[in-house]
Each structure stands twice: as C-alpha cells, then as structure tokens.
MIMIMAR-662340 format. One record per residue (C-alpha): z negated, x negated, y; residue in three letters. Coordinates in steps of 0.1 Angstrom, whole numbers, plus 5000, padded with zeros to 4 digits. Last residue first. Example, Ala and Ser with C-alpha at 12.3 -4.5 7.8 and 13.67 -1.06 7.14 Angstrom:
2
492948634989SER/492248774955ALA/
//
This chain:
71
193401912627GLY/191401892658LEU/194102032681THR/194402342658GLY/190702392656LEU/190502422694THR/193502652696ALA/192102882669ASP/188702892686ILE/190402982719GLY/192603252702ASN/189503392686ALA/187703402719LYS/190603582735THR/190803832707ALA/187003892710LEU/187303962747GLN/190304192742ASP/188304382715ILE/185504422740ARG/187804562767GLY/189304812742ILE/185804922733MET/184904972769GLN/188005172774TRP/187205382744VAL/183605442756VAL/184905552790VAL/187405792775GLY/184705942752LEU/182506002782VAL/185306182800ALA/186106382769PHE/182506492766GLY/182306582803ALA/185506802800ILE/184106972769MET/180707032785ALA/182407182815ILE/184507402793LEU/181507522774VAL/179607602806ALA/182607802820ILE/182808002787ILE/179108082788VAL/179308182824TYR/182208412817ARG/180408562788LEU/177508642811ARG/179908812835SER/181409012807ILE/178009122794ALA/176909232829THR/180109432833GLU/179609602800MET/176009692809GLN/177209832842GLU/179810042824LEU/177210172800ARG/175010262829GLU/177810442845PHE/178610642813PRO/175010762809PRO/173110592781PRO/173810692745LEU/171010852725GLU/170710752689LEU/169011012668ASP/172211202663HIS/172411572655ASN/175811692645MET/
//
C-alpha cells in the first residue's frame, strides 16, 4: 500500500494533539466567561426594568388617588 499522505512522527502528532486540546480549553473558558457576563448584564437589565415598573405603578396609584378625591 503506497500512501501519498505522510504522517508526522508520533511525538509530533502528540504535540499537535496537546496544542489542539489547550486551544480548545481556551475557547471553552472564553465561552463560559461570555455566558457569565451575559447573564450578569441580563440580571442588571431585569432589575432596572423591575425598578421602572415599580415607579410607574407608584405614579399610577398617585394619579388614581388624585382622581378619586376629585370625583
């Protein structure tokens, strides 16, 4: 069997495998950091939205109380 594709020596293949695994680790760590940051930002936005809803509810209750005393 004559193959045109020459395989690198075993140690070189092992080194390439270790390099690929270390790069994969960096990619996984970067994805996890991005996910954690995304959830943190989402949490802040939700808390701001809840605060804004509370402000609007307080205004609505004030307007309702004012209209109730006029009528």
